[in-house]
N, C-alpha and C positions, 0 to 999 in steps of 0.2 A: 504494500500500500504506500503510495507516494505521500510526500509531505503535504502537497496541495489537496489530495483526497482526504487526508486526515483532517485538515483544516475545515474543508467543506462539511465533512461528517460531524465534526465538533460543533460547527455553527448550526447545523440542522438539529442536532440533539439539544443544543441550548435553546433554540427557538421552540422546540417541542416541550422542553421543560418549563418555558415561560408562557405556554399557551394559556394556562389558567393563572390569573393574578392571585397574589397572596391576600389573606384576610387583612382588613384595615387594623391599625393599632391606635392606641392612645385615644380611645373613644371617650368623650366627655359630654356632659350636658348640664346646662344651668337655665333657670327660669328667670324672666324679667318682663314686666309689663304685658302680661297676657300671652307670652310666647316662650317656648323652650328652644334654646340654641344648642344644636347637636353638632359636634365637630369630631373629625377623625383624621388620621394620617393615611393617605392613599398609598398604594404600591407604586413607588416612583419608577420601577423598572418595567411596568406593564403599560399597555396602551389600549384604549377602546373599552375598558372595563366600566362597569357601573356598580352602584352600591345600594343595597336594600336596607332600609331603616325600619326596625321593628319596635313596637311599643306595647307595653303590658302593665297591668297593675300588680304584677308579682315578678320576682327576679327571673330573668330569661336565661335558660340553659339550652344546650344543644337538644336535649330530650324534650324540652318544653317549647321549642321554637315554633312548632306548629300551632300552639295555643295563643301565641302572640299575634298581634295585628301588624301586617306589613303595611306601613302607612304611605311609603313612597319609594320609588326606585330613582336614584339620583345618578346622573352621568358623572364621569371623572371631570376634574377641573371645575367643581361647583363653587370654588372660592373666587372664580373670575367674575368681575363686576361687568356683566354682559351689557348693561346700559351704557358703559363707558367705551364701547368699541363699536365700530361700524360692522355691517353684516359680513364684510370680507375680512374682518379680523384686524384692520388697521385701527390705530388710536383715534379717538374722537376729537378732532381739532375744531376750534372756532372757525378758522378758515386756513387756507394753505400758507398764508403769510405770517401767521402767528404761532407761537409755541403753545403746546398744551398747557392750560392753566393748572395750578396745583390742586384744584378741587376735582379734577378728573383723574381718578386713580384706577389702577388695574385690578386690584383685588378688594374683596369686601371686608367690612369691619363688623365685629360683634361687640367690641368694647369702645366706649367713647374716646375721642381725642383727649390727650392730656392738656396740661396748662400751656404747652407750647403750640397747641392748635393743630399739630400734625396728625395725619391719619394713623390709626393703629391697625394696619391691615393684617389679615390672616397670612401666615407664611405660605409660600409656594407649596403645592402638593397637599393642601388641607381640604378635606371634604366638609361640606356645610349643608345643613338643613335647618330652617327656622320654622317651627311648627306652632300654629296658632291653636291655643287651648279652647275647647268648647265646653268642657265640664265645669260645673260650679266649683268643685274642689276635688283634687285627686293627687295621688302619689304614683309616679310612673317610672318604669324601668325601660331602658333602651338597649338595643343591640344593632350592630351594623355588619352585614355580610357582603361578600364580593360576588359579582356575576361576571364571568368572562368565558369566552368560547362556548356560549350557550349553556353554561352550567353554573349553578350557585353552590358556593362553598358554605355549608351550613354549620360549620364548627363554631362554637361559641365559647370564648374564654374570658378571663378578666380583662384581656387587652382589647376586645371588641364589644364589650358591654359595660353598662354603667347604671347607676341608680341607687336609691330612689331619688326622684326630683319632686319637690312639693310644687304643685301647679294649681292655678285657678283661672277662671274666665274673668277677664277685665279688659279695659280699653287698651288697644295696642299702642306701644310706644315707638320711638325712633332712636337711632344711634347717631349722635353728633360725630361726624367723621372728619370735619375740617373747619377751621375758623379763618374766614377771609377778613383781614383787618382793614382793608381799604376798598373803595368802590365809589361809583358815581353818587350814591346816596348813603354811604357809610358802610360799616361792617356787616357781614352776613355770616350766619351759621349754616353749615351744610349738613344735612341729615340723610340717613338711609332708613327707609321704612320698609319692612318686609311684609308683603301681602300674604294672605292665606293661601298656601299651595293647593288646598282642596278646592278653592274657587277658581284658580288661575290656569290659563293656558300658557304654561311656561315656555312652550316652543314658539309661541307667537310674540309674547311680550314678557320680559323678565319680571320676576316678582320682587326684585330689590329695587326700590323706587328712590331716586335721588331728588332732593328738593332743598331749597334754601329759604331761610327766614331772615329778612333784613331787620337787624336788631333795632335800628332807629325808628322803625314803624310800630314796634310792639311795646306796650307799657303794661306792667303788671296790673291786672284788674281793670284795664282801660278799654278804650273803644277798639272794636275789631277793625284792623287795617283792611283797606281795599285790596282785593286780589286782582291782578292784571294778567290776562292771557294775550300774548303777543301774536303777530302774524307768522306766516310760514318762514322757517329759517332759524327758529330758536327752539330750545327744549329746556327741561327743568334744570339741567346743568349749565345752561347758557342763557339765563334769564336776562331780560333788559334791566337796566339800572333802576327803573321805577317799578319793578315787579316785586312787591313785598314778599310774595310767596315763591319766587323763582319758578314761574310756571310758563312755559311756552309750548310749542308743539314737538313732535317726535320725528322730524323729517330727516335727521342725520342717521339715526341708528334704528329706527323702526319705520313707521309710516304715518303720514299726516292724517289723522282720523277725525280731526275737528272736534275733539273732546267728547267722543262717545266711546267707541271701542272697536273690537276686532271679532272676526269669526272665531268660533270655538274649536274647530276641527283641523285647521290647516296651518302650515308654517309660513306661507308666503302669499302675497296678494294675487299673483298670477293664477294660482290654483283656486283661490277664493272666489274668483269671478263666477265660476260655474258650479260651485258647490252649494248644495242645499244644507243649511246649517243655521243654528241660532247665532246671533250677533250680540255679544255681551258688552256691558257698559264698563269695560276695564279702565279706560282712561278717566272717565268721570269719577269712577269709584275711588281710585287711588289719589286723585287730586282732592276729593272731598275728605278723604282720610287724613291728608296732610293739614287741611283746614281744622278738622276736629282736634288733631294733635296740638295745633297752635293754640286753640281755645283752652285746652286743658293745661298746657305748659304755662301760659301767661294768665291763667285764671280769669279769662274773659267771659263774662256772663251777660253783657249787654245784648239784648235780643235784636241785633241788626247784622246784616252781612251784605255789603255792596261788592259787585264784581263787574269788571269792565274788560273790553277786548277790542282788538283791531283785526280786520280781515278774517283770516282763519280763526284767530282767537275770538273775534266777535261772533262768528258762527257758533263756536263752542259756548260762549256766554249765553246765547239764546237757548241752546239746548239745556244748559244747566238750570236756567230759570224755569223751563218747562218741567224738568225732572224733579226739582227740589223746591217747590213753591212755598213750602212751610218753613224753609230754612234760609233761602236767599230772599232778601227784602227789596233790592233794587239792582238793576243792571244798566250799563251803558254799552251799546253795541255799535261800533263804527264799521259799516260796510260788511256785514255778515250775511251768510246764506240763510234763507228762510225755507227753502224747499230743495232737499238733497236729491230728490228724484227727477229734477227738471233743471239740470245745470248745463245742458249741451245745446249747441246751435247758435251761440252768440259769443262774441269776443274772439281773440286770436286763437289759432289752431293749437299752439303749444299749451295754452291754459286749459283748453277743452280736454286734451289728452291727459294733463295732470289730474284734473278733477275726476275724470272717468276712471283713471287708473287707481287713484287712491280710494275713491268712494266705492266703486264697484268691487275693487280688490278686497275691501274689508266687509262690505255689506252684501256683496253678491249682485249679480245682474238683477235689476228691478223686477224682471219677469219671474224670478224665483220666489218672490214674496217672503224672503227670509225673516224669521221672527226675532224681535228683541228679546234678549235674556237679561234680566235685571238682578244684579247681585245684591243680597240683603245686607243692610248695616245693623239691623237690630235696634233701630231708632225710629220712632213713629214720625219724627220730623223729616226723615230722609227716605223712609220706606213707603211713603204715600204712592209713589210711582209704581210699586209692585203690582198694582191692579192692571197695569198695561203690559205685564209679562206675556209674551206671545204675540203682541201686536206687530204688524208688518213694520219692519225697521224704517222703511221710507215714509210710512205714515207717521211714525214716531218722530221723524226728523223733518216733518212738514209743519212749520210753526202755525200757520193760519188754520190748517186742518186740525191740528192737535188742540189748539186753544178753543176752536169752535166746538170740538167734541167734548171739551171739559169747561164749558162756559160757566157752570155752577161753581167751579173752583176759583178761588182768589189767588191770582198769580202775583209775582213781584211787580213793582213799578218798572215798566218796560220802556227804557229810553233808547230808541233805535233810530239810526240814520243811514241813508243811502245817497248815492249820487246818480244822476241821469247817465253819465258817460263812463260808468265802471265796466271795463272790458273783461275783468277777471271774474267778478260776481255780477252778472248782467242785471241791470235794472228791469229789463223786460220780463224776466222770469223769476227774479228774486225780490225786487222792490215793489213794482206796480201791483202784483197780485196781493202782496201783504198789505200794501197801502189801502187797497180796496176793502180788505177785511177789517183792519184794525180800527178804522175811523168809526165803525159801528159795532165794535166788539163787546162793549160793556166792561172791558178790563181797564186797569189803571195804567196809563201809558202817556208818552209824548213821542210823536213820530215826525221825522223830517226827511225831505228829499230835495236836493238842490243840484245845480250844475257842478261838474267836476269829475275827475277820474278816480282811480283806485289809489287812495293814499291816506296816511294817518291824519286824522283830524279833518278830512275833507267833508264829511257829513257832520251835522251839528244839531243840537237842540239846546235850549237855554233853561231847562228846568232847574229850579232851586231845590227840588224835593228829594233828590237822591239820598241825602243824608238825614232825612226826616221821616223815614218809613220804618215801622217796627213790626215784629212778628205779632205782638200781642195788642195791636191797636187797629181800629178800622180805618178805611180809606175810601175815597170815591172812585167808582168806575165810570167811564165815559162812552157815550154813543151818540149817533146823529151829530157828529162833529164837523163843522164847516172847515173848508180849506182856507188857510190864511197865508198870505205872502209875508215872509218874515223880514223884520227890520234889522239890518246889520251893516256895520261900517258907515253909518250915517245915512242909509237909504234903504228903500224896500227892494228886495231881490225879486225881480219879476218872474224868474224861473223857479223860485223856491215854492215848496208846498209843505206846510207844517200843520200838525194837528195836536192841540193841547200842549204845545211846546212850552208855554210859560204859565200854565195854570198852577196855582198853589192852594194848599189846604192846611188846616190846623192839625197838629200832632202834639205829642207831649213836649217836643223840643221846639215847637214853633206855634205861636199864636197868630191869628190873622187880625191885624188892627185891634189887638187886645181881646179878641174873641177866641174861646177854646171850644174844642169838640167835646161831646159827651155821649154816653151810650148807657142805656138801662135795658132791662128785659122787655120793655114795651116801647122804647123810644130811641131815636138817633138824631143827633144834631151835629152838622158839619159846616163850619165857615169855609168859604172859598174866595179866591181872588185872582185877578189877572195880574201876574207879576211883571208885565211889560211896563216900561217907563212911558210917561205921557208922550203922545205923538208916535209911539211905536205900534206894536200889534194892536188892532182894534179890539173892542169888547165884542162878545158873541154869546150865543146860547148853545147849550148842550143838554142832553138827557143824562141824569145822574143815577147810578146804581150803587147803593151802599154795599161795600165789599169788606171782606176779612172781618166780619162781625164777631165780636167777642161775647156779647150779652143779648142782643136783640134776637128774639125768637121769630123766625120767618119760615113759613111753610106754604106750600101751594094752596091758593084759595083764601089765605088770610087777607083781610082788607085793612088798609091804613089811611089815615088822613095825613096830608102833607101841607106844609106852608113854606113860602119863600119870603125871607125877611131881609131888611137892610142890615148892615153890620152892627147897628145899634139895637136890633131886635124888633123894629117896627115893620109892619107889612109893606112890601114893595109895591109901588104903583107905576103904571106906564109913564106917568109924568116924571118919574125919577130917572128915566133912561135918556141918554144922549144918543150919539151915533153908534149904531151896532152893525156888525157884519150881518147881512141879510136884510137890513133896513126895516121897512114897515111890516113886511110879511113875517119876519122873525118876531117882532114885537107883538103882532096879532096873535101868535100862538101862545104867548105867555099867560099863565094863570098863577096868581099869588097863592091860591089854595085849591085843594081838591081832594079826590079820593083815588087810591090806586090799589091794585090787587096783585098779590104775589103769583108769579107764573109757575110753569111746571118744573123749573129749576130751583124754585124757592128764592127767586130774585125779585126785587122791587125795581121800578123804573119811575123816577120823578121827571116829568117832562119839562123841557124848555127852561132850564135854569141858567140865569145870566152869569157869565164869567166876566166880571167887571172890575176895573181898577179900583173902584170904590168898595168892592167886596160885597158879599151877601151871605146869608145863612140858610141852609136847607134843614128843615125839621120834618121828621117822620114819626107818627105816633100810632100805635096799634088801636084799631077800631073794633075789629071782630075776628075771632078765630073760626067762625062758621065758614065752612067751605062752600063756595058757590058752584 
């Protein structure tokens, strides 16, 4: 036998000997903030192996392995921070001309950064599973085995098992992994939050979620900072300087899903186009989890949450307002999509391809009618939307259709703007249909559309109310709203169209010319005003629907008496009115008092209420619960 033959034979024998990877060693587990962190040392000499993690309420032995629950099979390299790499494995750069920033790290952290602010990453070759605990209270044991070459090594020793670990169900925390001391708006803390792997499609989107909290925006026990979702080209690890929560889209390392989610069965968007599958709210879910974490961390209890966005982020903002109307109190959406199923046939060709690729790739061809799958939070403020589980995802992302189907629900204050010349999110199929709906929607809103293209701040509205809306306080809804030309830059913009852009009302943080709102089990009183300056937007009439009622009992067929008063409490008269949009015809419809009946949605409609710079008060009082 030649020396070369011996060498080849030895290499073959060595390969055969390493066909099956060794069992992991140094298995450890600890519990923190509703999750158990299980780590182990992988077999560094093997490739392509995976690891099965077992859990039991009693010590795990080789003989008792079958009685333990195999909770997940984890691929090798599980300490790699997948969100920090592009799909081809390259580092995730801000752009080609800049170095990777220090908050982009290659491996995950399970322990918080020290006083120096540097990440405490897991060593190379470490296996990791973060398990979210569902039981109220439990002591658990863990074991980790190796699967390679199609075979599982079921040997269990002290090296690949551990326990007990005291566990309990509680709100999930996050690991601070980096401290950014400088930035456009001050220092930022970067966190990793681990999602529940039982809910997650880890092949499609990593369950380790990076986000930043800008410290200068948060005050212990203070007001909830505004969340900002930026347009295409940013992600959570590359947030704009004005994003208090470090939240953008996922265009560099996943797919731009416009803040909803992905298909549940496939690994890439190309195959997702033609696959019949549920589409889960992964992106919304983990963003909202970061918001809940921030509220807990800074002990914020103020019942408000404003969120804003531009372009793709604006589209996501509208979706969040529809999904979480009991949690989000107001939004500002600049140039967002309102109908995901009708984005094609306008604008330049490259944009059409982009939207079709990203939306169809995640939601499937509209002809498939793929259903929305909604992950539960276990919080009644956030799980209202679960009644829509199984709804066609394109109906779920059609703002006008969804709002109309849920007209009885009080949504946040919707501050939304578009432009006529937007080639990316075309006005023809995104703005005009929504404009037609919203002006008679009975929701609380301010809508505007003007000249301009697709750019930050190009759409506008002037509402002062974004910071004066609360979860636990009523507000007015609007319908039969006239189109107003808006006054800006010292003149009226002839191409602009706005609806309720400057209407104001009373809340706990704002009185209207000294008048407050009030609500009882049988009455509702709401002061309103036209916030425009003299000589700007004219006064006008709208129909008012009491929304987000906290005490007033309203049901179909109940009758109420209404009154419209001046801001001092005296009945309004036609003689009190000056120039109004709609002129004499509008004034002729006005009634200072009358009777109204609740409709099939349990909603009231007070007709022809003046939105005037001098202010007015709408009063509603129960007259009879007898159903007509």
